[in-house]
N, C-alpha and C positions, 0 to 999 in steps of 0.2 A: 817386460811384457807380462810376466807372471803377476807382478804387483798390480798391473792394470786390470788383469782378469779378476783378481781378488776384490778390487774396488768395485767393478761392475757387479760382481756377485753380491757384495755387501749392500749395494744400493738396491738391487732387486729384492733382496730379503727384507730390507727396511720398508720398501713400497708395499710388499705383500703383507707385512705385519700391520702397516697403517690401514690398509683396506679392511683386514679382518677386525681391527679394533673399531673402526667406524661402523662396520656392518653389524658387529656384535655376534652374529651367528651366521651359519652358512645359508645362503639364499639361492634359489633356482637361477639358472642363466637369464640374464637380462631383466631380472626382477627389479633391480634398482632403476634401470632406465624406464621400464614400464610404470614403476611407481611415480617417477618424475613426470611422465606423460599424463598420468591420472591427475596429478596435482595441477598441471597446466590446464587440462580440460575443465577443471573446477574453478580455477582462480584467474585465468588469463583475462585481462581487462577487455580486449577487443572481442573475445568470444562471449564474455558476459554481456557486452553491449548488443551483440547480435542475438543472444538469447532473449534479452529484454524486448528487442524489436519483434521477435517471434511471439512473445507473450502479448505484446501490444496488438498484433494481428488477430490473435485469439479473442482479445477483448472487443475488437472492432466487429468480429463476427457475432459475438454474443449481443452486441448492440443492435446489429441489423436484424437478428432473429426476433428481438423484442419489438421491432417495428410492426409485427403482425398482431401484437396484443393491444387490447383497448387502453385508452388513456383517460384517467379520471382527474379532473382539474377543478379548482375552486375559482370562481370569477366574481368580481364585485366592481360595479360601475356606478358612479354618481356624477351627474352633470348639472350645472346651473348656468344661467346666462341672463343678461340684462338687455333690454331693448327688444329687438325683433327676436323671435324664437329661432331655433336652429334651422327651421325650414325656410327662413328668409321672408316670412309673411307677418305683417303687423296686424294681428287678429283683432286688436282693440278698435282700430279705425275701420277695418273691413266689416266686421260683424256689427259695429255700432251704426254704420250707414245703412246696413241691411235692416236692422231692427227699427230704425227710424222710419224707413219706407213702409214697413209692415204696420207700424202704429198709425201712420197717415192713412193707409188704405182702410184699416179697421175703423178709424174715426169717420171717414167719408161714407162708408157703407152703412154705419150705424145711423147717420143723419138721413140718408136716402131711404133706408128700410127700417122702420121701427122694430120689425120682428128680428132684425139681425142680432145674433147673440152678443152679449157684453164680454169683451175680451180685454183683460188688463194690459197695460203697457208693458213692453219688454224691458227688463232691467239691463242697464249697461255694466253691472257688476259681473254678469255671466261671461261677457267677452274678456273682461280682465282676468277672471279665474281661469278661463281656457288658455289665455296667453301664458299665465304662470305655469299651468300644467305642462305646456309644451316646452317651456324654458327650464324646468326643473324636474328631474326624475332620477331614479336609482334602480339598479338590478343587482341582485345577489343570488347566485345560483351555482349548482354543481353541474358540470358537463361530463358526460360519458361519451367519448368519441371512439368509434369502432371502424377500422379500415375494412372495407368490403373487398376491394380489388385495387391493387397498385402494382403493375408489372415492374416498375422501377425498383421497388423494394425486393421483389423476387429475384430479379436479375442481379441486384447488388449483393444479395446473399451468396449467389453463385460466384460472383467476382471475388468476394472476400475469402471464400474457400480456396480459390486458385492462388490468391496472394499469400495465404498461409503456407501453401505448399512451396511457393517460391522462397519465402522467408526461412522455412525449415531447411530447404536444400542449400541455401546460402550459408546457414550456420554449420551444416554438415560439411560443406566444402571447405570452410575455414578450419574445421577440426582436422581434416586431412592435411591442410597446409601447416597447421600448428604442430601436428605430430612430426612432420618432416623437419620443421625448424628446430624443435626440441632435440631431435636426433642429431641434426647437423651441429647444433651448438654444443651438445654433449661430446660428440666426437672431436670437435675442435678443441674443447677443454682438455680432453684426454691427450690429444696430440701435443697441445701446448705444454702439458705437464711432462711428457716424455722428451720433448725438445729441451726443457729445462734440465732434465737428467743428463742428456747428451752434453750440454754445455758445462754442466757441473763436472762431469767426467773429464771433459777437455780441460777445464780449469785445474783439476787436480794434476793432470799430466803436465800442464804448463808450470804449475807451482813446483813440481818435482824437477822439471828441467831447469828452472831458475835456481833452485838450490844446488843442483849438480854443477851447473856452469859457474855459479858463484864460487864454489869450492875449487873448481878447476882453474878459474881465473886467479883466485888468491894464491894458488900453488904454481902459477905461471905455466899452466899446461894448455890454456887456450887464451886467445887474445880478447881484449875488452869488447870488440864488436860482436863476438859470439855471445857474451854475457848480456850485452844490450839487446841483441836480437831475441833472446829468450824473454827478457822483460817486456819487449814490445809485443811478443806473441801472447804473453799473459794479459797485457792490457787489452789486446784485441778480443780475447775470449771473455774477459770481464764485461766489455761492452755488449758482446753478443748475449751473454747470460742476462744482463740487465734488461735488454730488449725482450728476451724470451720470457722473463718473469712478468714484465709489463703485459705482454700478449696473454699470458696465462690469467692475470687478474682481469683483463678486459673480457676474455672468454668466459670467466666465471661470472662477471657482472651481467653480460648479455644473457647467459643461460638463466640466471636468477630473475632477470627482467621478464623472460618468457613465462616464468612460473609466478610472477607477481610477488617476489620476495626481495628482501634486502640484498643489495649487490654483493655483500661479502659473506653471505650465508654459505656454510661449509657444504661442499658437494662430495658425495660418497663416490669413490672410484671403483669401477667395475669393468673388467675386460669384456668387450662385446663377444657374444657367442656366435655371431653370424660368421659363417665360413668365408674365408678369403678366396673365393673361387668365382669363375665367370657364371653368367646366367645358366640355369639348368633347363630352361624351356626354350623352344624356338621363338623367334620374335613375333610370329603371327599369333601365338598364344597370348603373349602379353598385350598385343594390340586388341585382341578380342576381349580380354579382361577389362582393359581400359574403357572400351566403348560400352561395356555393360555396367561398369561401376562408377564412372566419373560423375560426380555430383554437379559440376558446372554444366555438363552436357544435358543432364536431366533438368537443370534449372532453365536453360535456354528453351528446351522443349516445353517446359511448364509455362514459360513466359509467353509462348504462343497461345496457350490455353487462356492466359490472362487477357491477351488482346482479343481473343474470340469472345470472352465474357464481356469485355468492355464494348464490343460491337453490339452484342445483344442488349446490353444496358442502354445504349443509345437508341436502338430500335424500339425499346419499350416506350419511348416518348411518343410513338405513334398511337399508343393505346390509351383508352380513357382511365380515369381514376375515380373511384366511387367510395363513399364513406357515409356513415350514419352518426348522428349526434343526438343524445337525449339530455335535455336541460330540465332541471327541477330546482325551484327556489322561490324568491319573492321579488316583486317589483312594484313601484309606485312613486308618488312624489315625496314620500318621507320614509325614513327607516323604521317601518312598522312591519313586524313579522306576525301575521295572523292569517286566518282562512280567507279573508277577503283579498289579500295581496299575493297569495301563493299561485304558482303556475307550473305547468308541465308542458314541455314542447318537444316534439320529435321532428328532426329535420334530416333530409337526405341531400347529399351534395354529389354532383357529377361534373367532372372537369375533363375536357377533351380539347387538346390543342389541334385544331383542324388544319391550320396553316401557319408555319413559322418562318416563311420566306427563306427556306433552304438551310436553316441553322442545323436542324437534326441531320439532314443529308450530309452536310459538311463534317459533322462529328463522326458519323458512320464511316465516311470515306477515310478520315484520319486513322480510325481504328483498323481498317483494312490495310492501309499502308504500313502501319506499325507491325501488323502481323507478317507482312511480306518481308519487312526488315529483319524480324526475328528468324524467319526461315533462312535468310542469307547468313545470319550470324551462326546458325546451327551448321550450315555447310562449311563455313570457315573454321569453326571449332573442331569439326570432324577431321579436317585436314591437319589442323594444328596438333590435335591429340596424337594422330598417327606419327607426325614428325617428332613429337616429344618422346614417344615410346622408342622410336628408332634411335634418337640421340642418346637417351639414357642407357639403352641396351649397348650401344657401341662404346659409350664412355666406360661402362663396367669392363668390357673386354679390353679396352685400351689400358685401363687402370690395372687390371690383372697382369697384363703383359709387362707393364712398367714395374710392377711389384716383383715379378720374377727376375727381371734384369737388375733391379736394385738389390735383391738378395745375393745375386751372383757378384755384384759390385762390392758388397760388404765383405763377402768371403775372400775375394781377391785383395781388397784393401787391407783386410786383417793380416793376410799372409805377407803382403808387401811391407806393412808396418813392422811386423816381427823381424823380417830380413834386414830392412834398412836400419832399425834400431840396433841390431847386433853389429852391423857394419859401422854404425856411428860409434858404438862403444869400442870397436877395434880401430877407430880412426881412419876408416876407409872412405867415409863420406863426410861432408861438412854439415854444419848445423842447418843451413838453409834447405838442404835436401830433406833432412828429417822433418823440418817444419812443414814442408810441402806435402810430405806423405801423411803426416798427422792431420793436416787440413783436409786432404782427400778422404781419409778415413772418417773424419767427423762429418763431412758433407755426404758421404755414402750412408752413414747412419741416418742422417736427416732425410735423405731421399727414400730410405726404406719406410720411415715413419710417414712421410707424405704419401707414398704409394699405398701403404697399408690403409690409412684412414681415407684416402681417396676412394678406394674400393667400397668402404663402408658408407661413405657419403653418397656415392653414385647409386648404391643399392637403395639407400633411403629415398633418393630422387626417383628411381624406378618404381618403388613402392608408392610414391606420391602420384606419379603420372598414371599409374594403373588403379589408384584408389583401392589398394588391396590390404591396407592395415586392418587387422582384426581387433575391434574394440572390446574391452572387457564389459561384462554386463553391469549396467548402472542400476544402483538401488533406487 
């Protein structure tokens, strides 16, 4: 047993030396874990995607704000046609018939009244020129369009502001979730490392027993089955150690995944400073903190504001839209830019949908229903938050009680192992009894580790459901 104690002390010193070597210098409590949380908040892929979505919402708001500003555009139009002009009238035939009638009337009046003035015949070329004028023209001008009143643009701006708040709250809510996941992953990695140490200690004991029983068997002091039993125990521990090392690597890979790093990046080990004790405040206090801080609750409430803004946006379709446009440029039958072809035009436009056969009313009704759905979601979330706090609170209490019992079990198992090992050396118990006691001692150590880190994990869960993690100031 003394040798076993020396082994455990040696492994503890080695682990402590490794931690100091990796850290380099002394660091404040939980500084390593907080540093890893900071890395995750800056590099996590999902959080980066949510941050980009928030920036996209900001860009959409800037776009809506610029809808109130004038728009300057360059416009050029050139059209040509053959046959009838764009109005659908054959001016050559129509005006030609009209001028022929006028020529006939003038000729008849000149014969009847010698004093009738002499009027030359009308030319048919003029009708042809008019037809060409209608079939071919161009306009090149600058247009300055100024919105005077558009309720939809005003309401859309208010809607975009509400959507920005929703996007920001979604990002903050995921931050809380990410902090919890990083803590749980780090605690899982620490637990996996300590489990490896337990199995390594168990393997050293198994190796020692194999050597001892080999010597006893060679000296005919024990039977072969005792020696084979020791070898079987060693093989069992090796399998357990292999699995523990695999779990440690997987825990390391998942932790680095949350930080968006290579799966085999070295993780610095730091013992958590959080006290292994039950909650220090009554459960009502934690519930009040949760109802005040939870981002998803704020998000659901903000979503109701979004639906309200959408309803106002739909109602804006009942109002008219007014705008002004100033055109300045050149137009004519050819691309000639001179004083004879220039023009300036000012126009005003008013659009008012008087009747839409119920389309606007249906959209407003949909927005009202969506708002009612959001209210029911808030009520459900309030109940869910209350239950989550109660569950996390009770889980910590249960984990603390389990930890106390596990410590007692380790104390008893240590004493039992010492007594049974002495009896085995005196030949008072068989090898099977000793192996059972060693297995009980090993399992007791594992239960202590599980209970210890269960407390830390449940505290991280309570911190999550109350949204009480304090973030460092970001530059």
